[in-house]
C-alpha positions as CSV (number, residue, x, y, z in Angstrom):
1,X,-3.5,-11.3,-10.0
2,X,-3.3,-8.3,-12.1
3,X,-4.4,-4.9,-10.7
4,X,-5.8,-4.4,-13.8
5,X,-8.1,-7.0,-13.0
6,X,-8.5,-6.4,-9.2
7,X,-8.9,-2.6,-10.4
8,X,-12.2,-3.0,-13.3
9,X,-13.3,-5.9,-10.3
10,X,-13.9,-3.2,-7.8
11,X,-14.4,-0.2,-9.4
12,X,-10.6,1.3,-8.4
13,X,-7.0,2.7,-9.6
14,X,-5.1,4.5,-7.0
15,X,-4.1,7.8,-8.0
16,X,-1.4,9.9,-7.4
17,X,-3.9,12.4,-6.0
18,X,-5.9,9.4,-3.4
19,X,-4.6,9.6,-0.3
20,X,-3.9,6.0,0.8
21,X,-4.7,4.6,4.8
22,X,-4.3,1.7,6.3
23,X,-7.7,-0.6,7.1
24,X,-9.2,-0.3,9.6
25,X,-9.1,-4.7,10.5
26,X,-5.3,-4.4,9.2
27,X,-2.6,-4.5,11.7
28,X,1.0,-3.2,10.1
29,X,3.5,-4.8,12.7
30,X,6.9,-6.4,12.5
31,X,7.2,-10.4,13.5
32,X,9.7,-10.9,15.3
33,X,10.4,-14.0,14.3
34,X,10.5,-13.8,10.9
35,X,12.1,-11.1,11.0
36,X,9.8,-9.1,8.4
37,X,7.2,-6.8,8.6
38,X,3.4,-8.1,8.8
39,X,-0.2,-7.3,7.5
40,X,-2.6,-9.6,9.9
41,X,-5.8,-9.2,8.1
42,X,-8.6,-11.0,11.0
43,X,-8.3,-14.5,8.9
44,X,-4.4,-14.6,7.7
45,X,-0.9,-12.7,7.7
46,X,0.0,-10.8,4.4
47,X,4.8,-11.7,4.9
48,X,5.4,-7.7,3.1
49,X,8.8,-7.3,1.4
50,X,10.9,-4.4,2.4
51,X,9.9,-1.8,-0.6
52,X,5.7,-3.3,0.6
53,X,6.6,-1.9,4.2
54,X,8.1,0.7,4.1
55,X,4.9,2.3,1.0
56,X,2.7,1.2,3.4
57,X,4.4,3.1,7.0
58,X,3.8,6.3,4.6
59,X,0.3,4.9,3.8
60,X,-1.3,7.6,7.2
61,X,-5.1,8.9,4.7
62,X,-2.7,12.0,5.2
63,X,-0.2,11.6,2.4
64,X,-1.3,11.3,-1.3
65,X,-0.1,8.9,-3.8
66,X,2.6,11.2,-5.0
67,X,3.7,12.5,-1.1
68,X,4.4,9.1,-0.8
69,X,6.3,8.0,-3.8
70,X,8.5,11.9,-3.6
71,X,9.7,10.4,0.0
72,X,10.7,6.9,-1.5
73,X,12.5,8.5,-4.1
74,X,14.3,10.8,-1.3
75,X,15.1,7.8,0.3
76,X,16.3,5.6,-2.7
77,X,16.2,7.5,-6.0
78,X,14.8,5.2,-7.9
79,X,11.0,4.8,-7.5
80,X,8.5,4.3,-10.6
81,X,5.6,5.2,-9.2
82,X,3.3,3.3,-11.5
83,X,5.0,0.4,-9.1
84,X,3.7,2.3,-6.4
85,X,0.2,2.5,-8.0
86,X,-0.2,-1.1,-8.2
87,X,1.3,-1.6,-5.3
88,X,-1.8,0.2,-3.9
89,X,-4.1,-0.6,-6.3
90,X,-3.5,-4.5,-5.9
91,X,-4.4,-3.6,-1.5
92,X,-7.6,-1.9,-2.4
93,X,-8.6,-4.5,-4.1
94,X,-8.0,-6.6,-0.8
95,X,-10.2,-4.5,1.1
96,X,-6.9,-3.5,2.8
97,X,-5.9,-0.2,2.0
98,X,-8.7,2.3,2.4
99,X,-8.1,5.8,0.2
100,X,-9.2,9.3,-0.2
101,X,-9.7,11.4,-3.0
102,X,-7.4,14.4,-2.8
């Protein structure tokens, strides 16, 4: 799904000052069978790649997107903030992530 479409449909675009957190009905877990992190939703499971799991582990509702990007850059050097915002915009559109305005 194109994040531009998702954000305009939901009226949400993630900014660097937003403070993302998982929605109450979503759980980030590690699936031993798949050896991957997953998002567990009421009627589905989303298998995450490593970078997606790293982003979501930092989404605690206290850190801003800019702080999340800074933490990821400290770990991995090259982390484009627009890709992190794009990823989070898609999850906001799917109601997996909620935003608090920072």
